[in-house]
C-alpha positions in Angstrom: -59.9 43.9 3.3 -61.0 44.6 6.2 -58.4 45.3 9.5 -61.0 42.5 11.0 -59.7 40.2 8.3 -56.3 41.5 8.3 -56.4 41.0 12.2 -57.6 37.2 11.5 -54.9 36.1 8.9 -57.1 36.1 6.1 -56.1 36.3 2.3 -57.2 39.2 0.2 -57.3 36.2 -2.5 -58.5 32.6 -1.8 -55.9 30.2 -1.6 -54.9 27.9 -4.8 -54.0 25.0 -2.0 -55.8 23.8 0.6 -54.2 24.1 4.2 -52.1 22.0 5.5 -53.3 19.1 7.9 -52.1 18.9 11.1 -49.8 15.8 12.4 -52.8 13.7 13.8 -55.1 14.5 10.8 -53.0 13.9 8.5 -51.5 10.2 10.2 -54.9 9.6 9.4 -54.7 10.2 5.7 -52.0 8.5 5.1 -53.6 5.4 6.2 -56.1 6.1 4.0 -53.9 6.2 1.5 -52.3 3.1 2.3 -55.5 1.5 1.6 -55.7 2.3 -2.0 -58.9 4.0 -2.7 -60.0 4.9 -6.2 -60.9 8.6 -6.7 -64.7 8.1 -5.8 -66.0 10.4 -9.5 -64.6 7.5 -11.9 -66.6 4.8 -10.3 -70.2 4.0 -10.2 -72.3 4.5 -6.7 -72.8 1.2 -6.5 -68.5 0.5 -6.6 -67.9 4.2 -4.1 -70.2 2.4 -1.8 -66.9 -0.3 -1.8 -64.2 1.6 -1.4 -62.1 2.4 1.7 -63.4 5.1 4.2 -61.6 7.6 6.5 -63.3 5.4 8.9 -61.8 2.3 7.8 -58.0 4.1 8.4 -59.0 5.4 12.0 -59.5 1.5 12.2 -56.2 0.9 11.2 -54.6 3.4 13.8 -56.3 1.7 16.4 -55.0 -1.6 15.4 -51.4 0.0 15.9 -52.0 1.7 18.8 -52.4 0.4 22.5 -55.4 2.5 23.8 -56.4 2.0 27.2 -59.8 3.7 26.2 -62.6 1.5 25.0 -63.4 2.1 21.4 -67.0 2.1 22.4 -66.3 4.9 24.8 -68.8 2.9 26.8 -72.3 3.1 24.9 -74.6 0.7 24.1 -75.5 0.5 20.6 -78.9 -1.9 19.2 -80.1 -1.6 15.9 -83.8 -0.9 14.8 -86.1 -0.5 12.2 -88.0 2.9 12.0 -90.7 3.7 9.7 -89.5 6.4 6.3 -91.6 8.1 3.9 -91.7 5.2 1.7 -90.8 2.3 3.8 -88.5 0.9 6.8 -85.2 2.8 7.6 -82.4 1.2 9.3 -81.5 3.1 12.0 -79.4 2.5 15.5 -79.4 3.7 19.2 -76.7 4.6 21.0 -77.1 5.3 24.8 -74.9 5.0 27.5 -77.1 2.1 29.5 -80.1 0.7 27.4 -81.7 -1.0 30.2 -82.3 2.3 32.9 -85.2 3.3 33.4 -83.9 7.3 33.3 -85.5 8.8 30.4 -82.4 10.7 28.5 -82.4 13.4 25.9 -83.1 12.5 22.1 -80.7 13.3 19.3 -81.8 12.5 15.7 -78.7 12.0 13.6 -78.0 12.0 10.6 -75.0 10.7 8.7 -73.0 12.3 5.5 -71.7 10.6 2.1 -73.5 13.0 -0.4 -76.6 11.3 -0.4 -75.2 9.0 -2.2 -73.0 6.6 0.2 -71.8 5.6 3.5 -74.1 4.0 6.3 -74.1 4.0 9.6 -71.3 2.1 10.4 -68.9 4.1 8.0 -70.3 7.3 10.6 -70.3 5.7 14.1 -67.8 7.8 15.6 -69.6 11.1 15.7 -73.2 9.7 17.2 -70.7 7.5 19.7 -69.2 10.3 20.5 -72.7 12.9 21.2 -74.2 10.3 23.4 -70.9 9.7 25.7 -70.0 13.7 26.3 -73.7 14.5 26.0 -75.1 12.0 27.7 -78.0 11.3 25.6 -79.9 9.2 23.7 -78.6 9.5 19.6 -81.2 7.7 17.3 -78.6 7.3 13.9 -80.8 7.2 10.9 -80.0 5.6 7.5 -82.3 7.2 4.7 -83.2 6.3 0.9 -79.1 7.1 -1.1 -79.4 8.1 -5.1 -79.7 7.1 -8.0 -81.7 4.7 -6.7 -83.7 7.4 -5.1 -82.9 10.9 -6.4 -83.9 14.4 -4.5 -85.7 14.5 -2.4 -85.9 11.3 -0.9 -83.8 11.5 2.2 -85.1 14.9 3.0 -88.7 13.1 2.7 -87.3 9.9 4.8 -85.2 12.5 7.5 -88.5 14.3 8.0 -90.3 11.0 8.6 -87.6 9.7 10.6 -87.9 12.8 13.0 -91.5 12.2 13.4 -91.4 8.6 14.3 -88.7 10.0 16.9 -91.1 12.3 18.3 -93.6 9.7 18.3 -91.8 6.7 19.3 -89.1 8.6 21.8 -90.0 6.9 25.1 -89.7 3.5 23.5 -85.9 3.9 23.0 -85.0 5.1 26.8 -85.5 9.2 25.4 -87.2 11.7 27.0 -89.8 13.3 24.4 -89.9 16.7 25.9 -86.3 17.1 25.0 -84.9 16.3 21.0 -82.4 18.0 19.2 -81.5 17.4 15.9 -78.0 16.7 13.8 -76.3 15.2 11.1 -73.0 15.9 9.1 -72.0 16.6 5.8 -75.2 15.9 4.2 -76.7 14.8 7.3 -75.8 18.5 8.3 -78.1 19.5 5.5 -80.8 17.1 6.3 -80.9 18.2 10.1 -81.2 22.1 9.2 -83.7 21.4 6.1 -85.8 19.2 8.8 -85.9 21.9 11.0 -87.3 24.2 8.4 -90.0 21.8 6.8 -91.0 21.3 10.5 -91.3 25.1 11.1 -93.3 25.6 8.0 -95.6 22.6 8.3 -95.9 23.6 12.3 -94.2 20.7 13.3 -92.7 20.1 17.2 -89.6 21.9 16.3 -86.0 20.4 17.4 -84.5 22.1 20.6 -81.4 22.3 19.1 -79.2 21.5 15.4 -76.2 20.6 15.5 -74.8 21.3 11.5 -71.5 19.7 10.9 -69.5 20.2 8.1 -73.0 20.6 6.3 -73.7 21.1 2.4 -75.6 24.2 3.0 -75.5 25.8 -0.8 -75.4 25.0 -4.8 -71.8 27.4 -5.7 -68.7 25.6 -6.5 -67.0 29.0 -7.0 -66.9 30.0 -3.4 -63.2 30.5 -1.6 -63.3 26.8 0.1 -64.2 25.4 -3.8 -61.0 26.9 -4.9 -58.3 26.3 -2.1 -59.6 22.5 -1.4 -60.6 21.4 -5.7 -58.3 18.4 -4.8 -58.1 18.1 -0.8 -58.9 14.5 1.2 -60.9 13.3 1.6 -63.7 15.2 -0.3 -63.0 17.7 -3.3 -65.0 19.2 -6.2 -65.0 16.8 -8.5 -66.6 14.5 -5.8 -68.9 17.0 -4.7 -69.9 17.4 -9.1 -70.6 14.0 -8.7 -72.6 14.0 -5.5 -75.3 16.4 -7.4 -74.9 14.8 -10.6 -76.3 11.3 -8.6 -78.8 12.8 -6.6 -80.6 15.7 -8.5 -82.9 15.3 -11.9 -81.3 18.3 -13.0 -78.7 21.1 -11.3 -81.8 23.3 -10.9 -83.1 21.4 -8.3 -80.1 23.0 -5.9 -81.8 25.9 -6.0 -84.1 24.3 -3.4 -83.7 26.0 0.1 -84.0 22.2 1.4 -80.4 22.1 -0.2 -79.2 25.9 -1.1 -79.7 26.8 2.8 -77.6 29.8 2.8 -80.0 31.8 0.5 -83.2 30.4 2.6 -85.6 31.4 5.0 -83.9 31.1 8.5 -86.3 32.8 10.8 -87.4 31.4 13.6 -84.9 28.0 13.8 -84.3 26.9 17.1 -80.8 27.7 18.1 -77.8 25.7 15.7 -74.4 24.5 16.3 -72.3 24.7 13.1 -68.8 22.9 12.7 -66.9 23.4 10.3 -63.2 22.0 8.5 -60.8 24.4 7.1 -59.4 21.8 4.5 -63.2 21.2 3.5 -64.5 22.4 0.2 -68.1 22.9 2.1 -66.2 25.4 4.9 -67.6 28.9 2.9 -70.9 27.9 2.8 -70.7 26.6 7.0 -69.4 29.4 7.6 -71.9 31.6 5.6 -75.0 30.0 6.9 -73.5 30.5 10.2 -73.7 34.4 9.5 -77.5 33.9 7.4 -78.7 32.5 10.8 -77.2 34.8 13.0 -78.1 37.6 10.4 -82.1 36.1 11.1 -82.2 36.0 14.5 -81.1 32.4 15.5 -78.9 32.1 18.2 -75.8 30.3 17.0 -72.7 28.7 18.1 -70.0 28.8 15.3 -66.1 27.4 15.1 -64.0 26.1 11.9 -60.9 23.8 12.9 -57.9 25.3 11.5 -56.1 21.9 10.5 -58.8 19.0 9.9 -60.3 17.9 6.6 -63.5 17.0 6.0 -65.0 13.5 8.0 -63.0 14.9 10.8 -65.8 14.8 13.6 -66.3 11.1 13.9 -62.2 10.4 14.2 -62.2 11.4 18.0 -60.4 8.0 19.2 -57.4 9.7 16.9 -57.7 13.1 16.2 -57.9 15.5 19.1 -59.4 18.0 17.7 -62.5 15.7 16.6 -62.8 15.0 20.5 -62.5 18.8 21.2 -65.3 19.3 18.0 -67.8 16.7 19.9 -67.6 18.1 23.2 -68.6 21.3 21.9 -71.1 19.9 20.2 -72.7 17.9 23.7 -71.6 21.1 25.0 -74.5 23.1 23.3 -76.8 20.4 23.3 -76.9 20.4 27.0 -77.1 24.1 26.8 -80.2 23.5 24.7 -81.6 20.8 26.7 -81.1 22.6 30.4 -78.9 19.9 31.7 -75.3 20.8 31.6 -74.0 21.4 35.4 -73.3 25.1 36.3 -70.7 26.2 38.7 -72.5 27.2 42.2 
């Protein structure tokens, strides 16, 4: 163990149990448990899509708590349909003012769910917070899910959605000269993988990438998988279940669009990586940040201790989530050149 590791308090051996959530995060987990969700890995995909989610737990807390703040954060939304790789896709536009003629930067956003579950409603908090704090238009895009649509269906849809956004930014009140890409979990993978494909195809690269606790590798023996094998709301059996449904064969997980940590990352735009401590995906997310930096990419990275997978969209009830959204917003503003600099 290096001196730096000792200073940072890193153990020589990985912990065999997860770190403890902080109080606001534990409150969400307690409320989720009260909703009696069944283990995702014990269900069919169709059944899993109907289970209570961490978003439902956040809503339950908000119903119990008197809030002065508008839960919409003053952000307006409009549901639209855009062109995917094999047909129309559902999408949602988030904006501080949908009627304004003032074009704002655009963030194309992809939700999580292991390429199998979840939708635009489950992942509402993240794009809403980013639209508010970064003063941008966010286009949150759904995509084809497994097992009905196997790899690389979601990845093909993400690329098509990006190309649609570039061509149609002004129609949703966005500036076509300032466009970033972003996602959470599976969507965090889609954000980086799409940028890689655009680089290889000579397409319009994003001005910035924000990847929140991304699926970034295919090695389930890494430290955070050991520590968080039974964690909530994401654990190792769930990840194995997702892999089993999205891929035709496990060998497909070696594809560079999935195994980002071993991919050629050179030439990608500046990137922000956000991770949660209590998350089986933490190690590969942190490794992705290291690999990006080693290959010459401008990287900003932070892991939030005491937080779990899915925390990013919980800004109304988890202070660290609001801080993570603000961090992402700052990096987006920096990339867009819209940050207000001190005189």
